[in-house]
Every structure is written in C-alpha cells, then in structure tokens.
C-alpha positions as a Markdown table, in Angstrom:
| # | Residue | x | y | z |
|---|---|---|---|---|
| 1 | Met | -8.4 | -3.6 | 6.4 |
| 2 | Pro | -9.8 | -6.5 | 8.6 |
| 3 | Ile | -7.4 | -9.1 | 9.9 |
| 4 | Leu | -8.3 | -12.4 | 8.3 |
| 5 | Gly | -9.3 | -15.0 | 10.9 |
| 6 | Leu | -9.6 | -12.6 | 13.8 |
| 7 | Lys | -12.1 | -14.0 | 16.3 |
| 8 | Ser | -12.1 | -11.3 | 19.0 |
| 9 | Asn | -10.8 | -7.8 | 19.5 |
| 10 | Gly | -8.1 | -6.7 | 22.0 |
| 11 | Pro | -7.7 | -3.3 | 23.6 |
| 12 | Ala | -8.2 | -0.2 | 21.5 |
| 13 | Thr | -5.9 | 2.1 | 23.6 |
| 14 | Pro | -3.8 | 4.1 | 23.3 |
| 15 | Ala | -5.8 | 6.1 | 20.7 |
| 16 | His | -2.7 | 7.1 | 18.7 |
| 17 | Phe | -1.7 | 3.4 | 18.1 |
| 18 | Ala | -3.0 | 1.2 | 15.2 |
| 19 | Leu | -1.5 | -2.2 | 14.4 |
| 20 | Glu | -2.6 | -2.7 | 10.8 |
| 21 | Pro | -0.5 | 0.1 | 9.3 |
| 22 | Leu | 2.6 | -1.4 | 10.8 |
| 23 | Val | 2.0 | -4.8 | 9.2 |
| 24 | Arg | 3.6 | -5.5 | 5.8 |
| 25 | Pro | 0.8 | -5.3 | 3.2 |
| 26 | Asn | 1.5 | -8.8 | 1.8 |
| 27 | Ile | 1.1 | -10.3 | 5.3 |
| 28 | Leu | -2.1 | -8.3 | 6.0 |
| 29 | Thr | -3.7 | -9.7 | 2.8 |
| 30 | Leu | -2.4 | -13.2 | 3.3 |
| 31 | Val | -4.9 | -16.0 | 3.0 |
| 32 | Pro | -3.3 | -18.6 | 5.3 |
| 33 | Tyr | -2.8 | -22.3 | 4.3 |
| 34 | Arg | -5.9 | -24.2 | 5.3 |
| 35 | Ala | -4.8 | -27.4 | 7.1 |
| 36 | Ala | -6.9 | -30.5 | 7.2 |
| 37 | Arg | -7.5 | -30.1 | 11.0 |
| 38 | Asp | -9.1 | -26.7 | 10.4 |
| 39 | Asp | -12.3 | -28.4 | 9.3 |
| 40 | Tyr | -12.7 | -31.7 | 11.1 |
| 41 | Ser | -10.6 | -33.5 | 13.8 |
| 42 | Asp | -12.8 | -36.5 | 14.8 |
| 43 | Gly | -13.7 | -39.8 | 13.2 |
| 44 | Val | -11.8 | -41.9 | 10.6 |
| 45 | Leu | -9.3 | -39.3 | 9.5 |
| 46 | Leu | -8.5 | -39.9 | 5.8 |
| 47 | Asp | -7.9 | -36.3 | 4.9 |
| 48 | Ala | -4.3 | -35.3 | 5.8 |
| 49 | Asn | -2.2 | -38.0 | 4.2 |
| 50 | Glu | -0.9 | -39.2 | 7.6 |
| 51 | Asn | 0.4 | -42.8 | 8.1 |
| 52 | Ala | -2.5 | -44.8 | 9.5 |
| 53 | Tyr | -0.1 | -47.4 | 11.0 |
| 54 | Gly | 1.7 | -45.0 | 13.3 |
| 55 | Pro | 5.3 | -44.0 | 13.9 |
| 56 | Ser | 8.1 | -46.1 | 12.3 |
| 57 | Leu | 10.0 | -46.5 | 15.6 |
| 58 | Pro | 11.7 | -49.5 | 17.1 |
| 59 | Ser | 9.4 | -51.6 | 19.3 |
| 60 | His | 6.5 | -49.2 | 18.6 |
| 61 | Thr | 3.1 | -50.4 | 17.4 |
| 62 | Ala | 0.1 | -48.4 | 16.5 |
| 63 | Thr | -1.8 | -49.9 | 19.4 |
| 64 | Asp | 0.6 | -48.6 | 22.1 |
| 65 | Ala | -1.5 | -47.0 | 24.8 |
| 66 | Thr | 1.2 | -44.5 | 25.8 |
| 67 | Pro | 3.1 | -43.3 | 22.8 |
| 68 | Gly | 4.7 | -40.5 | 24.8 |
| 69 | Ala | 6.3 | -43.1 | 27.1 |
| 70 | Ser | 7.6 | -44.9 | 24.0 |
| 71 | Ala | 9.1 | -41.7 | 22.8 |
| 72 | Leu | 10.8 | -41.1 | 26.1 |
| 73 | Ala | 12.1 | -44.6 | 26.1 |
| 74 | Leu | 13.9 | -43.9 | 22.8 |
| 75 | Met | 15.8 | -41.0 | 24.5 |
| 76 | Asn | 18.8 | -42.2 | 26.5 |
| 77 | Glu | 19.4 | -41.0 | 30.1 |
| 78 | Lys | 22.1 | -38.5 | 29.0 |
| 79 | Glu | 19.7 | -36.9 | 26.6 |
| 80 | Ile | 16.8 | -36.7 | 29.1 |
| 81 | Ala | 19.2 | -35.2 | 31.7 |
| 82 | Ser | 20.3 | -32.5 | 29.2 |
| 83 | Leu | 16.9 | -31.2 | 28.3 |
| 84 | Asn | 17.7 | -28.1 | 30.3 |
| 85 | Arg | 20.5 | -27.4 | 27.7 |
| 86 | Tyr | 20.2 | -26.1 | 24.2 |
| 87 | Pro | 20.4 | -29.0 | 21.6 |
| 88 | Ser | 23.0 | -29.4 | 18.9 |
| 89 | Pro | 22.6 | -26.7 | 16.3 |
| 90 | Thr | 23.4 | -29.2 | 13.5 |
| 91 | His | 22.5 | -32.8 | 14.7 |
| 92 | Asp | 25.2 | -34.2 | 12.5 |
| 93 | Asp | 24.6 | -37.8 | 13.6 |
| 94 | Leu | 21.0 | -37.6 | 12.3 |
| 95 | Lys | 22.1 | -35.9 | 9.1 |
| 96 | Arg | 24.8 | -38.6 | 8.5 |
| 97 | Arg | 22.1 | -41.3 | 8.9 |
| 98 | Ile | 19.8 | -39.6 | 6.5 |
| 99 | Ala | 22.6 | -39.1 | 4.0 |
| 100 | Ser | 23.5 | -42.8 | 4.2 |
| 101 | Met | 19.8 | -43.8 | 3.8 |
| 102 | Arg | 19.4 | -41.6 | 0.7 |
| 103 | Gly | 22.7 | -42.5 | -0.9 |
| 104 | Leu | 24.6 | -39.2 | -0.4 |
| 105 | Pro | 28.2 | -38.9 | 0.6 |
| 106 | Ser | 28.0 | -37.1 | 4.0 |
| 107 | Glu | 26.0 | -34.9 | 6.4 |
| 108 | Asp | 27.2 | -31.9 | 4.3 |
| 109 | Trp | 24.5 | -32.7 | 1.8 |
| 110 | Val | 21.6 | -32.6 | 4.4 |
| 111 | Phe | 19.8 | -29.6 | 5.9 |
| 112 | Leu | 17.3 | -30.2 | 8.7 |
| 113 | Gly | 14.1 | -28.2 | 9.2 |
| 114 | Val | 11.0 | -28.0 | 11.4 |
| 115 | Gly | 9.0 | -29.9 | 8.8 |
| 116 | Ser | 9.3 | -29.4 | 5.1 |
| 117 | Asp | 7.5 | -26.1 | 5.5 |
| 118 | Glu | 10.5 | -24.5 | 7.3 |
| 119 | Val | 12.8 | -25.9 | 4.5 |
| 120 | Ile | 10.5 | -24.2 | 1.9 |
| 121 | Asp | 10.5 | -20.9 | 3.8 |
| 122 | Met | 14.2 | -20.9 | 4.3 |
| 123 | Leu | 14.8 | -21.4 | 0.6 |
| 124 | Tyr | 12.7 | -18.3 | -0.1 |
| 125 | Arg | 14.5 | -16.4 | 2.6 |
| 126 | Val | 18.0 | -17.1 | 1.3 |
| 127 | Leu | 17.3 | -17.0 | -2.5 |
| 128 | Cys | 14.6 | -14.4 | -3.1 |
| 129 | Val | 14.6 | -10.7 | -2.6 |
| 130 | Pro | 11.2 | -9.5 | -1.3 |
| 131 | Ala | 9.1 | -7.4 | -3.6 |
| 132 | Lys | 11.5 | -8.2 | -6.5 |
| 133 | Asp | 11.9 | -11.9 | -7.3 |
| 134 | Lys | 9.6 | -14.6 | -8.6 |
| 135 | Val | 9.3 | -18.3 | -8.5 |
| 136 | Leu | 7.5 | -20.8 | -10.7 |
| 137 | Thr | 4.9 | -23.4 | -9.5 |
| 138 | Thr | 3.0 | -26.0 | -11.5 |
| 139 | Pro | -0.6 | -26.3 | -10.2 |
| 140 | Pro | -2.4 | -28.3 | -9.0 |
| 141 | Thr | 0.3 | -28.6 | -6.3 |
| 142 | Tyr | 1.1 | -28.2 | -2.6 |
| 143 | Gly | -0.5 | -24.9 | -1.3 |
| 144 | Met | 2.4 | -23.9 | 0.9 |
| 145 | Tyr | 4.6 | -22.9 | -2.0 |
| 146 | Ala | 2.2 | -20.0 | -2.7 |
| 147 | Val | 1.6 | -19.2 | 1.0 |
| 148 | Ser | 5.3 | -19.0 | 1.7 |
| 149 | Ala | 5.8 | -16.8 | -1.4 |
| 150 | Gln | 3.3 | -14.3 | -0.2 |
| 151 | Ile | 4.7 | -14.3 | 3.3 |
| 152 | Asn | 8.1 | -13.5 | 1.8 |
| 153 | Asp | 6.6 | -11.0 | -0.6 |
| 154 | Val | 7.8 | -13.1 | -3.6 |
| 155 | Gly | 5.9 | -13.3 | -6.9 |
| 156 | Val | 4.5 | -16.6 | -8.2 |
| 157 | Val | 4.4 | -17.5 | -11.9 |
| 158 | Lys | 2.0 | -20.4 | -12.5 |
| 159 | Val | 2.3 | -22.9 | -15.3 |
| 160 | Pro | -0.4 | -25.5 | -14.9 |
| 161 | Leu | 0.3 | -29.2 | -15.3 |
| 162 | Ile | -1.0 | -31.0 | -18.4 |
| 163 | Thr | -4.2 | -32.4 | -16.9 |
| 164 | Glu | -5.9 | -34.1 | -19.8 |
| 165 | Gly | -6.8 | -37.7 | -19.0 |
| 166 | Gly | -5.4 | -37.2 | -15.5 |
| 167 | Ala | -1.9 | -37.0 | -16.8 |
| 168 | Phe | -0.7 | -34.3 | -14.4 |
| 169 | Gln | 2.7 | -33.8 | -16.1 |
| 170 | Leu | 4.9 | -30.8 | -16.6 |
| 171 | Asp | 4.0 | -28.6 | -19.6 |
| 172 | Glu | 7.5 | -28.1 | -20.8 |
| 173 | Lys | 6.5 | -25.9 | -23.8 |
| 174 | Ala | 4.6 | -23.5 | -21.6 |
| 175 | Met | 7.4 | -23.5 | -19.0 |
| 176 | Asp | 9.8 | -22.4 | -21.7 |
| 177 | Glu | 7.6 | -19.5 | -22.5 |
| 178 | Ala | 7.4 | -18.6 | -18.8 |
| 179 | Phe | 11.2 | -18.9 | -18.6 |
| 180 | Lys | 11.6 | -16.5 | -21.5 |
| 181 | Ala | 9.1 | -14.0 | -20.0 |
| 182 | Asn | 10.7 | -14.2 | -16.6 |
| 183 | Pro | 14.5 | -14.8 | -17.1 |
| 184 | Asp | 15.3 | -14.1 | -13.4 |
| 185 | Leu | 13.1 | -16.7 | -11.8 |
| 186 | Lys | 14.8 | -17.9 | -8.6 |
| 187 | Met | 13.1 | -21.2 | -8.0 |
| 188 | Leu | 10.9 | -23.9 | -9.6 |
| 189 | Phe | 8.8 | -26.2 | -7.4 |
| 190 | Ile | 8.1 | -29.7 | -8.7 |
| 191 | Cys | 6.0 | -31.9 | -6.4 |
| 192 | Ser | 6.7 | -35.5 | -7.2 |
| 193 | Pro | 4.6 | -37.5 | -6.4 |
| 194 | Gly | 2.3 | -34.6 | -6.6 |
| 195 | Asn | -0.2 | -33.3 | -4.0 |
| 196 | Pro | -3.1 | -33.7 | -4.7 |
| 197 | Thr | -2.3 | -35.6 | -7.9 |
| 198 | Gly | -0.3 | -38.5 | -6.5 |
| 199 | Thr | 1.7 | -38.5 | -9.8 |
| 200 | Leu | 5.4 | -38.9 | -10.4 |
| 201 | Ile | 7.4 | -36.5 | -12.6 |
| 202 | Pro | 9.8 | -38.7 | -14.6 |
| 203 | Leu | 13.5 | -38.1 | -13.9 |
| 204 | Asp | 14.4 | -37.5 | -17.5 |
| 205 | Val | 11.9 | -34.6 | -17.5 |
| 206 | Ile | 13.5 | -33.1 | -14.4 |
| 207 | Lys | 16.9 | -33.6 | -16.1 |
| 208 | Arg | 15.7 | -31.7 | -19.2 |
| 209 | Val | 14.6 | -28.8 | -17.0 |
| 210 | Ala | 17.9 | -28.8 | -15.1 |
| 211 | Glu | 19.8 | -28.6 | -18.5 |
| 212 | Asn | 17.4 | -25.9 | -19.9 |
| 213 | Thr | 19.5 | -22.8 | -20.4 |
| 214 | Leu | 16.4 | -20.6 | -20.3 |
| 215 | Phe | 16.0 | -21.3 | -16.5 |
| 216 | Lys | 18.9 | -20.2 | -14.3 |
| 217 | Gly | 17.3 | -20.8 | -10.9 |
| 218 | Val | 17.1 | -23.7 | -8.4 |
| 219 | Ile | 14.8 | -26.7 | -9.0 |
| 220 | Val | 13.1 | -27.9 | -5.7 |
| 221 | Val | 11.8 | -31.4 | -6.1 |
| 222 | Asp | 9.3 | -32.0 | -3.2 |
| 223 | Glu | 9.3 | -35.8 | -2.5 |
| 224 | Ala | 7.2 | -35.9 | 0.7 |
| 225 | Tyr | 5.5 | -39.1 | -0.7 |
| 226 | Ile | 8.4 | -40.7 | -2.5 |
| 227 | Asp | 8.6 | -43.9 | -0.3 |
| 228 | Phe | 5.1 | -44.9 | -1.6 |
| 229 | Ala | 6.4 | -44.8 | -5.2 |
| 230 | Pro | 8.3 | -47.4 | -7.1 |
| 231 | Glu | 12.1 | -47.8 | -6.4 |
| 232 | Gly | 14.4 | -45.8 | -8.6 |
| 233 | Thr | 12.0 | -42.8 | -9.1 |
| 234 | Ser | 13.6 | -40.4 | -6.6 |
| 235 | Ala | 15.4 | -37.3 | -7.8 |
| 236 | Val | 18.0 | -37.7 | -5.0 |
| 237 | Glu | 20.2 | -39.5 | -7.5 |
| 238 | Leu | 20.3 | -36.2 | -9.5 |
| 239 | Val | 21.5 | -34.1 | -6.6 |
| 240 | Gln | 25.1 | -35.1 | -7.0 |
| 241 | Gln | 24.9 | -34.6 | -10.8 |
| 242 | Tyr | 23.2 | -31.2 | -10.9 |
| 243 | Ala | 24.0 | -28.2 | -8.7 |
| 244 | Asn | 20.7 | -26.7 | -9.5 |
| 245 | Ile | 18.6 | -29.6 | -8.2 |
| 246 | Cys | 17.7 | -30.1 | -4.5 |
| 247 | Val | 15.2 | -32.5 | -3.0 |
| 248 | Ser | 12.9 | -31.9 | -0.1 |
| 249 | Gln | 11.7 | -34.9 | 2.0 |
| 250 | Thr | 9.9 | -35.4 | 5.3 |
| 251 | Met | 9.5 | -37.8 | 8.3 |
| 252 | Ser | 5.7 | -37.1 | 8.3 |
| 253 | Lys | 4.4 | -39.5 | 5.7 |
| 254 | Ser | 6.1 | -42.9 | 5.2 |
| 255 | Phe | 7.8 | -42.7 | 8.7 |
| 256 | Gly | 4.5 | -41.7 | 10.4 |
| 257 | Leu | 6.1 | -38.9 | 12.4 |
| 258 | Ala | 4.0 | -35.9 | 11.4 |
| 259 | Ala | 3.7 | -34.6 | 15.0 |
| 260 | Ile | 7.5 | -34.3 | 15.6 |
| 261 | Arg | 7.8 | -31.8 | 12.6 |
| 262 | Leu | 11.0 | -33.0 | 11.0 |
| 263 | Gly | 11.8 | -32.3 | 7.3 |
| 264 | Tyr | 15.0 | -32.1 | 5.4 |
| 265 | Leu | 16.6 | -30.9 | 2.2 |
| 266 | Leu | 19.1 | -32.9 | 0.2 |
| 267 | Ala | 21.2 | -30.5 | -1.7 |
| 268 | Ser | 24.7 | -29.4 | -2.7 |
| 269 | Pro | 27.0 | -28.7 | 0.3 |
| 270 | Glu | 27.1 | -25.0 | -0.9 |
| 271 | Leu | 23.4 | -24.6 | -0.6 |
| 272 | Val | 23.2 | -26.5 | 2.6 |
| 273 | Gln | 25.8 | -24.3 | 4.2 |
| 274 | Ile | 24.0 | -21.1 | 3.1 |
| 275 | Leu | 20.8 | -22.4 | 4.6 |
| 276 | Thr | 22.6 | -23.4 | 7.8 |
| 277 | Asn | 24.2 | -19.9 | 8.1 |
| 278 | Ala | 20.7 | -18.3 | 7.9 |
| 279 | Lys | 18.6 | -20.6 | 10.1 |
| 280 | Ala | 17.7 | -20.1 | 13.7 |
| 281 | Pro | 20.5 | -21.5 | 15.9 |
| 282 | Tyr | 18.5 | -24.4 | 17.5 |
| 283 | Asn | 15.6 | -25.0 | 15.1 |
| 284 | Val | 15.3 | -28.8 | 15.6 |
| 285 | Ser | 14.8 | -29.9 | 19.2 |
| 286 | Leu | 16.6 | -32.7 | 20.9 |
| 287 | Pro | 13.4 | -34.9 | 21.3 |
| 288 | Thr | 12.6 | -34.4 | 17.6 |
| 289 | Ala | 16.2 | -35.3 | 16.6 |
| 290 | Ser | 16.2 | -38.4 | 18.9 |
| 291 | Leu | 12.9 | -39.7 | 17.5 |
| 292 | Gly | 14.2 | -39.0 | 14.0 |
| 293 | Leu | 17.4 | -41.0 | 14.7 |
| 294 | Ala | 15.3 | -43.9 | 16.0 |
| 295 | Ala | 13.2 | -43.8 | 12.9 |
| 296 | Val | 16.1 | -44.0 | 10.5 |
| 297 | Ser | 17.8 | -46.8 | 12.4 |
| 298 | Asp | 17.8 | -50.2 | 10.7 |
| 299 | Glu | 14.8 | -51.3 | 12.9 |
| 300 | Gly | 12.9 | -48.1 | 12.3 |
| 301 | Arg | 13.4 | -48.3 | 8.5 |
| 302 | Ala | 12.2 | -51.9 | 8.6 |
| 303 | Val | 9.0 | -50.8 | 10.3 |
| 304 | Met | 8.6 | -48.1 | 7.7 |
| 305 | Ala | 9.1 | -50.5 | 4.9 |
| 306 | Arg | 6.5 | -53.0 | 6.2 |
| 307 | Asn | 3.9 | -50.2 | 6.8 |
| 308 | Thr | 4.6 | -48.8 | 3.3 |
| 309 | Ile | 4.0 | -52.2 | 1.6 |
| 310 | Thr | 0.8 | -52.6 | 3.6 |
| 311 | Leu | -0.5 | -49.1 | 2.7 |
| 312 | Asn | 0.3 | -49.6 | -1.0 |
| 313 | Ala | -1.7 | -52.9 | -0.9 |
| 314 | Asn | -4.5 | -51.1 | 0.8 |
| 315 | Arg | -4.3 | -48.4 | -2.0 |
| 316 | Thr | -4.7 | -51.0 | -4.7 |
| 317 | Lys | -7.8 | -52.5 | -3.0 |
| 318 | Leu | -9.3 | -49.0 | -2.3 |
| 319 | Ile | -9.0 | -48.1 | -5.9 |
| 320 | Ala | -10.7 | -51.3 | -7.0 |
| 321 | Asp | -13.5 | -50.9 | -4.5 |
| 322 | Leu | -14.1 | -47.3 | -5.4 |
| 323 | Gln | -14.5 | -48.2 | -9.1 |
| 324 | Gln | -17.4 | -50.5 | -8.1 |
| 325 | Leu | -19.4 | -47.6 | -6.6 |
| 326 | Pro | -22.2 | -45.8 | -8.4 |
| 327 | Ser | -21.4 | -42.1 | -9.2 |
| 328 | Ile | -17.6 | -42.6 | -8.7 |
| 329 | Gly | -15.8 | -41.7 | -11.9 |
| 330 | Arg | -12.1 | -42.0 | -12.6 |
| 331 | Val | -9.3 | -42.4 | -10.0 |
| 332 | Leu | -7.0 | -39.7 | -11.4 |
| 333 | Gly | -3.2 | -39.5 | -11.5 |
| 334 | Gly | -0.4 | -42.0 | -11.1 |
| 335 | Asn | -1.4 | -43.2 | -7.6 |
| 336 | Asp | 2.2 | -43.2 | -6.3 |
| 337 | Ala | 1.4 | -41.6 | -2.9 |
| 338 | Asn | -0.5 | -42.6 | 0.2 |
| 339 | Phe | -3.7 | -41.1 | -1.1 |
| 340 | Ile | -5.9 | -41.3 | -4.2 |
| 341 | Leu | -7.9 | -38.7 | -6.1 |
| 342 | Ala | -11.4 | -39.8 | -7.1 |
| 343 | Glu | -14.1 | -38.1 | -9.1 |
| 344 | Val | -17.6 | -37.8 | -7.8 |
| 345 | Leu | -20.2 | -37.7 | -10.6 |
| 346 | Asp | -23.5 | -35.9 | -10.8 |
| 347 | Ala | -25.2 | -39.3 | -11.5 |
| 348 | Pro | -24.0 | -42.8 | -12.5 |
| 349 | Gly | -22.2 | -42.4 | -15.8 |
| 350 | Gly | -22.5 | -38.7 | -15.6 |
| 351 | Lys | -20.0 | -35.8 | -15.3 |
| 352 | Pro | -17.7 | -34.8 | -12.4 |
| 353 | Ser | -19.6 | -32.5 | -10.1 |
| 354 | Asn | -18.2 | -30.1 | -7.5 |
| 355 | Pro | -21.5 | -29.5 | -5.8 |
| 356 | Arg | -22.1 | -33.2 | -5.3 |
| 357 | Ala | -18.5 | -33.8 | -4.2 |
| 358 | Val | -18.8 | -31.0 | -1.6 |
| 359 | Ser | -22.0 | -32.5 | -0.3 |
| 360 | Val | -20.5 | -35.9 | 0.0 |
| 361 | Tyr | -17.4 | -34.5 | 1.7 |
| 362 | Lys | -19.5 | -32.7 | 4.3 |
| 363 | Gln | -21.9 | -35.6 | 4.9 |
| 364 | Met | -19.1 | -38.1 | 5.2 |
| 365 | Ala | -17.5 | -36.0 | 8.0 |
| 366 | Glu | -20.6 | -34.7 | 9.7 |
| 367 | Thr | -22.9 | -37.8 | 9.6 |
| 368 | Lys | -20.8 | -40.8 | 8.6 |
| 369 | Gly | -17.7 | -40.3 | 10.8 |
| 370 | Val | -15.2 | -40.4 | 7.9 |
| 371 | Val | -13.1 | -37.4 | 7.0 |
| 372 | Val | -11.8 | -37.0 | 3.4 |
| 373 | Arg | -10.8 | -33.8 | 1.6 |
| 374 | Phe | -12.5 | -31.9 | -1.2 |
| 375 | Arg | -10.1 | -30.9 | -3.9 |
| 376 | Gly | -12.5 | -29.9 | -6.7 |
| 377 | Gly | -11.2 | -26.4 | -6.7 |
| 378 | Glu | -7.8 | -27.4 | -8.1 |
| 379 | Ile | -7.0 | -27.3 | -11.8 |
| 380 | Gly | -7.9 | -30.5 | -13.5 |
| 381 | Cys | -9.6 | -31.9 | -10.3 |
| 382 | Glu | -13.3 | -31.1 | -11.0 |
| 383 | Gly | -15.5 | -33.1 | -8.6 |
| 384 | Cys | -12.6 | -34.7 | -6.8 |
| 385 | Leu | -12.2 | -36.0 | -3.3 |
| 386 | Arg | -8.7 | -36.8 | -2.0 |
| 387 | Ile | -8.8 | -39.9 | 0.2 |
| 388 | Thr | -5.8 | -40.8 | 2.4 |
| 389 | Ile | -5.0 | -44.6 | 2.4 |
| 390 | Gly | -5.9 | -45.9 | 5.9 |
| 391 | Thr | -5.8 | -49.3 | 7.5 |
| 392 | Glu | -7.7 | -52.0 | 5.8 |
| 393 | Thr | -10.6 | -51.5 | 8.3 |
| 394 | Glu | -10.6 | -47.7 | 7.7 |
| 395 | Cys | -10.6 | -48.1 | 3.9 |
| 396 | Ala | -13.5 | -50.6 | 4.2 |
| 397 | Thr | -15.4 | -48.1 | 6.4 |
| 398 | Ala | -14.8 | -45.3 | 3.9 |
| 399 | Ile | -16.1 | -47.5 | 1.0 |
| 400 | Ala | -19.2 | -48.5 | 3.0 |
| 401 | Arg | -20.1 | -44.9 | 4.0 |
| 402 | Leu | -19.5 | -43.7 | 0.4 |
| 403 | Ala | -21.8 | -46.4 | -0.9 |
| 404 | Glu | -24.5 | -45.3 | 1.5 |
| 405 | Leu | -24.3 | -41.7 | 0.3 |
| 406 | Leu | -24.1 | -42.5 | -3.4 |
| 407 | Ala | -26.7 | -45.3 | -3.5 |
C-alpha cells in the first residue's frame, strides 16, 4: 500500500526489510488533517481563523517589527537563564490563572496541552480502547476529531447536525437512536461555536444530553471560539455541575497565540489527574507557558477584549457587505465565531454551487491575493466559503476582490 503524501523514496536495503507491514493498518490508511497552510501561505490570509490583530500580550501591538524580541521581553531573567533545564511538568501558576479567568475553583480543574489537538488526542488515549471503542461526532464539525479517532484506532459514529435553514443544531432524536445502537460510546464531541458553522449549541441542550441516561460517556464541548460569542454562552459553568462534561479551549483564537500551541481542558479534578498521569512529562515548554501567563494577565486579557470587540464589529460589517454582492447567497449559521460561512451561487438569485465556489476560492488565492477556505464538501454547506474575520482593511480587500470575480 502506498504511503499517503510520500514525496521521495529512501533506501530499499536491506532486502529483507519492509516498513509498511510494520505500520498499524489504521495509520497506513490515514488521510491526514489538511491544514490551511497546506494550500496557500501568502496574501491576505482569511482562511485559518487566526486573530488578525496579533497576540494579546502586554505592550504588544500587531505592528511590532520584532515579535520575537517582545516574546523574550516577557520572560524574566530567571526564566531565560533556566532554558537549559526542563520546565515545570504542571505549570500550576498558569493553570491557576486560567481557572480564575474561567471561574473554576483551582488549578486542579485545568489540564494543559500542546494546542487543543493534544488535548483531544489525550482524551482518546485515556478513555478509548483501540479497535474496540467508538465516539460520536456531529458533522459538519472540526476535522481533527475524526483524524485523532483513526490514529487511535477508534470508531466514529456520525449524527449530522440539523442543517435546514442554516440551523446547525444537534439532532437529539437521531442522537438517541445512536446512543441505543451504541450503548458503550466513550465520548461525544460538541463544537460550540461550531467549525465551520460558527453556531452555538444552547446550554440547555448540552444539559439534556448530559442528563440523558442513554449516553454514559464523556461530553467534550470544544469552545475554541467562545470569546467571540455572547457572554453567558460558555459550557464552563456546567463543568462543576456535571462530571460527564468537560470543555476544551485554546489560546490560538481570541488571544492570537496560534504559534505557541497552547490549549487546555476544563474538567473535573478526577479527569484532569488521569490526563496528567498519562501525558508526556514536559509537554508544555517554558516559553509557551510564559507567553500564556502574560496573555491571561489583566493587561493581556484587556488586549484580547479590545481585539475581540473590534473583530466582532468587523464581522457585522463583512456580513452586511457580502449580502450586497451578486451571486452571494445566505450567510449561514449563528455567526458567533471569528469567521463566517457564505454561499456562492451559480448565478444571481440562483442556487449554491460547489464548482463556482471552488473556482472563486482558487482565483481569490492565485490571482487576487486573498486566501479564504472552501467548505462546500461539508454537510449542509453546499457552495460555501469560510472567511476569517480580518482587520477592517483586510475585510474590505476581500469584498473588493470577491466583487471583481462575481461581477
């Protein structure tokens, strides 16, 4: 079987050795997650849901010429002098600050990971038995749930969201049927606000699932984009009420720190300890933890709040401007994240069109210098482009280039 993505071959000797038979079959057939940067990396980048205004760090602005120097300045002399030593295995000071920020009692409720992706992978590793267990996802949703499942040789039961009218809400009746058919499901992933839907799942719905006696597993609420949503919509408030609910968040989006790879899980102390027992000893580096601490300081959180307010205002204007363009249909979903999901029509007043959306996506990146993301292959997203909210200038540029292509 060919190795997916292999660009060149290595040595063929010794003759008695072959790598492929040694690889787990689920890994050999794995179709890896396709990151935004796999396609385009130049131009106005409105494809990866990054924060266009830069890191939420004290005294840092998006126009700093030397962000690396700013990062070093946030590390004290003692930290810099200790870079030859292994870091703290727990970073309790950072965990305490995150717990306080999210309204939890102590650091015992926080698990740190190398991005949310490590958090997701660790949940699979501690809860699921390979080649035996299953989890449930609700597409359209974040692709790494399925990728991590295949890496860990875990089955995936899919119950699509209700997509009519761009609702993108849980189909509780269909979920009940899936729970009955799969009574030993280990996890349920709920992305809220969803990716690529940008839609919140109401807390009362999550509560109903938590109280549903048909499901005995762990509910993982992925809140990567929660800071762009209205206050009072986070499921963190449920973590202290329900032992079967945990919440995944990240420093990549609202805090603008995608490059440092810092995610965290808010969960019961029991689950946090189990994850801590199983993780690599020093998974989060000292520079990452130092930058994370600076970001969740009072000044860092103030920068984040200002940037979030600005991005949400830009989102409102982008939606209004898109709806003035010919051949742009509905802006789907709840629009509670730092991106929107817009339909490209086959003609003004026509139907959503995947071929035309793909064409617009490619022409935007290759001839117009603006990179968005095609999402028409997802359930309920026919003809859709996902556009990250950029600066006011970047959004205006995106609108102008779309207008040229759709005229």
